[in-house]
C-alpha positions as a printed NumPy array, in Angstrom:
array([[ 20.884,  -3.751,   3.151],
       [ 23.238,  -5.647,   1.541],
       [ 21.977,  -7.927,  -0.922],
       [ 22.222, -11.429,  -0.12 ],
       [ 23.936, -13.729,  -2.763],
       [ 22.117, -16.727,  -1.211],
       [ 18.972, -15.238,  -2.186],
       [ 17.374, -15.63 ,  -5.684],
       [ 18.495, -12.467,  -7.899],
       [ 15.022, -10.96 ,  -8.721],
       [ 14.218,  -8.969, -11.966],
       [ 11.53 ,  -6.005, -11.886],
       [  9.945,  -5.153, -14.792],
       [  7.901,  -1.561, -14.29 ],
       [  8.258,   0.535, -11.94 ],
       [  4.841,   2.442, -11.569],
       [  2.792,   4.071,  -8.865],
       [  3.021,   0.151,  -7.352],
       [  5.669,  -1.428,  -8.75 ],
       [  8.24 ,   1.275,  -7.139],
       [  7.442,   0.244,  -3.737],
       [  7.181,  -3.315,  -4.369],
       [ 10.815,  -3.57 ,  -6.09 ],
       [ 11.789,  -1.388,  -2.826],
       [ 10.696,  -3.392,  -0.213],
       [ 12.196,  -6.759,  -2.36 ],
       [ 15.672,  -4.824,  -2.237],
       [ 14.946,  -3.981,   1.413],
       [ 14.348,  -7.834,   2.166],
       [ 17.765,  -8.408,   0.753],
       [ 17.334, -10.022,  -2.535],
       [ 19.719,  -9.076,  -5.027],
       [ 17.353,  -6.711,  -7.686],
       [ 17.817,  -5.638, -11.523],
       [ 15.195,  -3.601, -12.536],
       [ 13.773,  -2.311, -16.228],
       [ 11.38 ,   0.804, -16.809],
       [ 10.373,   2.387, -20.067],
       [ 11.672,   5.677, -17.87 ],
       [ 14.931,   4.895, -16.874],
       [ 14.77 ,   7.969, -14.08 ],
       [ 12.122,   6.567, -12.346],
       [ 14.816,   3.629, -10.99 ],
       [ 17.069,   6.395,  -9.911],
       [ 16.442,   5.929,  -6.141],
       [ 16.636,   1.67 ,  -6.137],
       [ 19.93 ,   2.554,  -8.11 ],
       [ 21.117,   4.6  ,  -5.421],
       [ 20.019,   1.81 ,  -2.278],
       [ 22.075,  -0.952,  -4.915],
       [ 19.423,  -2.233,  -7.771],
       [ 21.343,  -2.346, -11.288],
       [ 19.431,  -0.556, -14.378],
       [ 18.579,  -2.972, -17.342],
       [ 18.558,  -1.813, -21.118],
       [ 15.556,  -4.122, -21.638],
       [ 12.931,  -6.444, -20.335],
       [ 15.333,  -9.563, -21.956],
       [ 18.299,  -8.226, -20.554],
       [ 16.773,  -8.124, -17.202],
       [ 15.508, -11.37 , -17.247],
       [ 18.345, -12.935, -18.608],
       [ 19.945, -11.683, -15.325],
       [ 17.585, -13.026, -13.092],
       [ 16.182, -16.683, -11.67 ],
       [ 12.675, -14.636, -10.599],
       [ 10.953, -12.046, -12.83 ],
       [  8.382,  -9.977, -11.507],
       [  5.96 ,  -7.257, -13.698],
       [  4.241,  -4.562, -12.603],
       [  2.359,  -2.991, -15.995],
       [ -1.004,  -1.415, -16.407],
       [ -2.909,  -3.551, -18.788],
       [ -3.055,  -6.2  , -21.516],
       [ -1.297,  -4.273, -24.118],
       [  1.448,  -3.695, -22.208],
       [  2.311,  -7.109, -20.413],
       [  1.534,  -8.295, -24.515],
       [  4.487,  -5.892, -25.921],
       [  6.715,  -6.371, -22.837],
       [  6.484, -10.066, -22.621],
       [  6.031, -10.845, -25.724],
       [  7.98 ,  -8.103, -27.813],
       [ 11.765,  -8.402, -29.715],
       [ 13.183,  -7.421, -26.439],
       [ 10.619,  -8.655, -24.083],
       [ 10.624, -11.051, -21.128],
       [ 10.809, -14.384, -23.243],
       [ 13.198, -13.481, -25.257],
       [ 15.775, -13.327, -21.988],
       [ 14.072, -15.698, -19.862],
       [ 16.609, -18.868, -18.777],
       [ 15.098, -22.22 , -18.66 ],
       [ 13.508, -22.828, -15.297],
       [ 13.629, -19.381, -14.086],
       [  9.628, -17.821, -12.683],
       [  7.836, -15.083, -13.867],
       [  5.242, -13.912, -11.409],
       [  3.321, -11.404, -13.234],
       [  1.433,  -8.831, -10.742],
       [ -0.643,  -7.039, -12.89 ],
       [ -4.645,  -7.263, -13.696],
       [ -4.734,  -8.675, -16.632],
       [ -7.482, -10.735, -18.42 ],
       [ -7.563, -14.586, -17.14 ],
       [ -7.506, -15.815, -20.914],
       [ -4.117, -13.652, -21.588],
       [ -2.732, -15.138, -18.069],
       [ -3.232, -18.561, -19.219],
       [ -1.953, -18.201, -22.372],
       [  1.108, -16.938, -20.524],
       [  1.754, -19.539, -19.088],
       [  1.413, -21.994, -21.874],
       [  4.066, -19.347, -23.591],
       [  6.369, -20.104, -20.381],
       [  6.033, -23.477, -20.255],
       [  6.844, -23.217, -24.047],
       [ 10.525, -22.538, -23.226],
       [ 10.874, -24.491, -19.966],
       [ 10.229, -21.619, -17.808],
       [  7.187, -20.589, -15.354],
       [  4.584, -18.232, -15.493],
       [  2.758, -17.641, -11.859],
       [ -0.282, -15.148, -12.171],
       [  0.44 , -13.12 ,  -9.038],
       [ -2.17 ,  -9.998,  -9.367],
       [ -1.888,  -7.856,  -6.003],
       [ -4.34 ,  -6.227,  -4.17 ],
       [ -4.112,  -2.792,  -2.578],
       [ -3.272,   1.198,  -2.688],
       [ -0.197,   3.008,  -3.157],
       [  0.171,   3.168,   0.647],
       [ -0.22 ,  -0.665,   1.136],
       [  2.607,  -1.178,  -1.306],
       [  4.697,   1.29 ,   0.832],
       [  4.173,  -0.183,   3.823],
       [  4.717,  -4.263,   2.45 ],
       [  0.905,  -4.983,   3.239],
       [ -0.208,  -5.976,  -0.211],
       [ -2.896,  -8.871,  -0.689],
       [ -2.158, -11.235,  -3.45 ],
       [ -3.894, -14.105,  -5.567],
       [ -1.71 , -16.443,  -7.274],
       [ -2.453, -18.824,  -9.977],
       [  0.381, -21.199, -11.036],
       [  2.004, -25.008,  -9.556],
       [  2.515, -24.9  ,  -6.109],
       [  6.183, -26.463,  -7.398],
       [  7.11 , -23.087,  -8.383],
       [  5.425, -20.905,  -6.143],
       [  5.744, -22.852,  -2.425],
       [  9.895, -21.944,  -2.486],
       [  9.226, -18.162,  -3.549],
       [  6.566, -17.527,  -0.491],
       [  9.295, -15.659,   1.236],
       [ 10.214, -13.546,  -1.952],
       [  6.342, -12.73 ,  -2.088],
       [  6.016, -11.907,   1.43 ],
       [  8.392,  -9.152,   1.404],
       [  5.674,  -7.277,  -0.969],
       [  2.702,  -8.727,  -0.554],
       [  2.165, -10.848,   2.725],
       [ -1.542, -11.583,   2.273],
       [ -1.118, -14.918,  -0.248],
       [ -4.522, -16.049,  -1.208],
       [ -3.727, -19.47 ,  -3.595],
       [ -6.418, -19.15 ,  -6.516],
       [ -5.426, -22.372,  -7.944],
       [ -3.284, -24.579, -10.33 ],
       [ -4.564, -22.896, -13.733],
       [ -2.938, -19.178, -13.862],
       [ -5.908, -17.189, -14.758],
       [ -7.986, -18.17 , -11.871],
       [ -5.591, -15.751,  -9.99 ],
       [ -6.476, -12.96 , -12.072],
       [-10.02 , -13.928, -12.321],
       [-10.173, -13.958,  -8.193],
       [ -8.506, -10.372,  -8.892],
       [-11.501,  -8.968, -11.263],
       [-14.107, -10.385,  -8.098],
       [-12.356,  -8.729,  -5.373],
       [-12.22 ,  -5.188,  -7.37 ],
       [-15.752,  -5.881,  -8.468],
       [-16.447,  -6.013,  -4.427],
       [-14.894,  -2.871,  -3.571],
       [-16.445,  -0.924,  -7.111],
       [-19.665,  -2.06 ,  -6.047],
       [-19.271,  -0.91 ,  -2.582],
       [-18.084,   2.475,  -3.317],
       [-21.359,   3.002,  -5.9  ],
       [-23.744,   1.582,  -3.203],
       [-21.958,   3.729,  -0.443],
       [-22.367,   6.793,  -3.708],
       [-26.246,   6.611,  -4.186],
       [-26.734,   5.704,  -0.811],
       [-25.683,   9.233,   0.173],
       [-27.111,  11.441,  -2.612],
       [-30.386,   9.943,  -1.819],
       [-29.882,  10.87 ,   1.562],
       [-28.805,  14.714,   0.508],
       [-31.339,  15.064,  -1.978],
       [-34.099,  13.891,   0.622],
       [-32.668,  16.767,   3.528],
       [-31.982,  13.644,   5.621],
       [-29.189,  13.962,   7.628],
       [-26.152,  12.391,   5.834],
       [-24.117,  11.36 ,   9.109],
       [-26.988,   9.118,  10.005],
       [-26.252,   7.021,   6.558],
       [-22.86 ,   7.333,   7.659],
       [-24.069,   5.438,  10.548],
       [-26.049,   3.3  ,   9.066],
       [-23.209,   2.512,   5.969],
       [-20.267,   1.419,   9.014],
       [-22.938,  -0.892,  10.576],
       [-24.267,  -2.488,   7.567],
       [-20.994,  -4.014,   6.25 ],
       [-20.028,  -5.163,  10.015],
       [-23.936,  -6.513,  10.06 ],
       [-24.211, -10.415,  10.986],
       [-27.138, -10.899,   8.778],
       [-24.876,  -9.525,   5.953],
       [-22.4  , -12.557,   6.099],
       [-25.299, -14.833,   6.783],
       [-26.15 , -13.91 ,   3.043],
       [-23.168, -14.897,   1.427],
       [-23.679, -18.927,   3.089],
       [-27.42 , -18.385,   2.282],
       [-26.804, -17.913,  -1.491],
       [-23.741, -19.645,  -2.115],
       [-25.782, -22.664,  -1.081],
       [-28.791, -21.709,  -2.958],
       [-31.179, -21.854,   0.681],
       [-33.814, -19.443,  -0.972],
       [-36.285, -21.455,   1.155],
       [-35.502, -20.655,   4.509],
       [-37.309, -17.02 ,   3.779],
       [-36.433, -14.286,   5.807],
       [-38.212, -11.904,   3.728],
       [-39.769, -12.588,   0.639],
       [-39.12 , -11.433,  -3.5  ],
       [-42.582, -10.138,  -3.473],
       [-42.141,  -8.158,  -0.014],
       [-38.18 ,  -7.056,  -1.794],
       [-39.597,  -6.011,  -4.908],
       [-42.283,  -3.62 ,  -3.116],
       [-39.381,  -2.073,  -1.356],
       [-37.05 ,  -1.449,  -3.987],
       [-40.003,  -0.006,  -6.486],
       [-40.505,   2.192,  -3.193],
       [-36.827,   3.332,  -3.087],
       [-37.241,   4.176,  -7.086],
       [-40.196,   6.128,  -6.429],
       [-38.412,   7.737,  -3.383],
       [-34.975,   8.125,  -5.699],
       [-37.459,   9.607,  -8.558],
       [-38.932,  12.669,  -5.816],
       [-35.308,  13.751,  -4.994],
       [-33.899,  13.732,  -8.442],
       [-31.739,  10.958,  -8.063],
       [-31.027,   7.925, -10.132],
       [-30.384,   5.045,  -8.037],
       [-28.551,   2.67 , -10.957],
       [-28.235,  -0.119,  -8.31 ],
       [-31.975,  -0.233,  -7.492],
       [-32.896,  -0.298, -10.981],
       [-30.996,  -3.616, -11.529],
       [-32.272,  -4.856,  -8.722],
       [-35.661,  -4.028,  -9.863],
       [-35.443,  -5.904, -13.165],
       [-33.78 ,  -9.016, -11.055],
       [-36.42 ,  -8.893,  -8.362],
       [-39.366,  -8.982, -10.838],
       [-37.802, -12.029, -12.67 ],
       [-37.543, -13.998,  -9.851],
       [-41.463, -12.941,  -9.175],
       [-42.46 , -13.832, -13.103],
       [-40.629, -17.212, -12.408],
       [-42.925, -18.352,  -9.504],
       [-40.861, -17.004,  -6.552],
       [-42.399, -14.851,  -4.588],
       [-42.629, -16.591,  -1.422],
       [-39.057, -17.811,  -1.555],
       [-35.916, -15.605,  -0.074],
       [-35.552, -12.439,  -1.68 ],
       [-32.176, -13.367,  -2.153],
       [-33.368, -15.664,  -4.854],
       [-32.872, -12.869,  -7.114],
       [-29.207, -13.795,  -7.243],
       [-29.98 , -17.121,  -9.4  ],
       [-31.384, -14.225, -12.33 ],
       [-27.339, -13.785, -12.659],
       [-26.529, -17.453, -12.439],
       [-28.662, -18.526, -14.759]])
């Protein structure tokens, strides 16, 4: 597609596994695009389609109304943003930098302050999704920053991440939301693996566990617990903490007999025992979540 000169000029910094498809979708949507990457050859396809290659992050930022960075981690972000030829050296007053990387919330908040000091704007916009979702322009993004800067850029953001969730005005809130999303995903993967390990080593048909897992994540009671725990409704009892502790101990016994270590169940036992020790034996077993909440 021929770039539309009426659209804001975009600089895309970082052409890794996520960056290349994100930049490609921005280019496909008609935005004039300048790119930078430590390994310039990764930009070849984008250049062939009309993007311009910059020699440094500062040079790329100096040619853009909006900078989008897709970088690996906190140290890389610090280097590319704050370095001698970094983004902050070239960013124009009034320009916006969207950080799509998964980084620490404190760094995100610091970047917001540093951009404000040069009269530019930082929006935290970590994306959620795998490479296939990036290629299909089906990513989700959490946004943290001022809506005055975010709202005019929604068409641009939607070109690579149509699923937009606003986390709040403070930039770091978007990064906290992304970390929680990753925690949920990792925990679910861990539970799936531990459940299948116990089944396989106990000679239970893994296919049965697969059916159980598929049903569990869609089970209405699972959703009910979200409301129950968020409102701390532990006195409407469906199953007691004492009963839960007994069942978890049975889980651990079965796992020991099968030579499986259920680390999630070990953590549950610790929390349920603490709940019982606090005098919560007859409260709903979900009260063990209070141990994490202090």
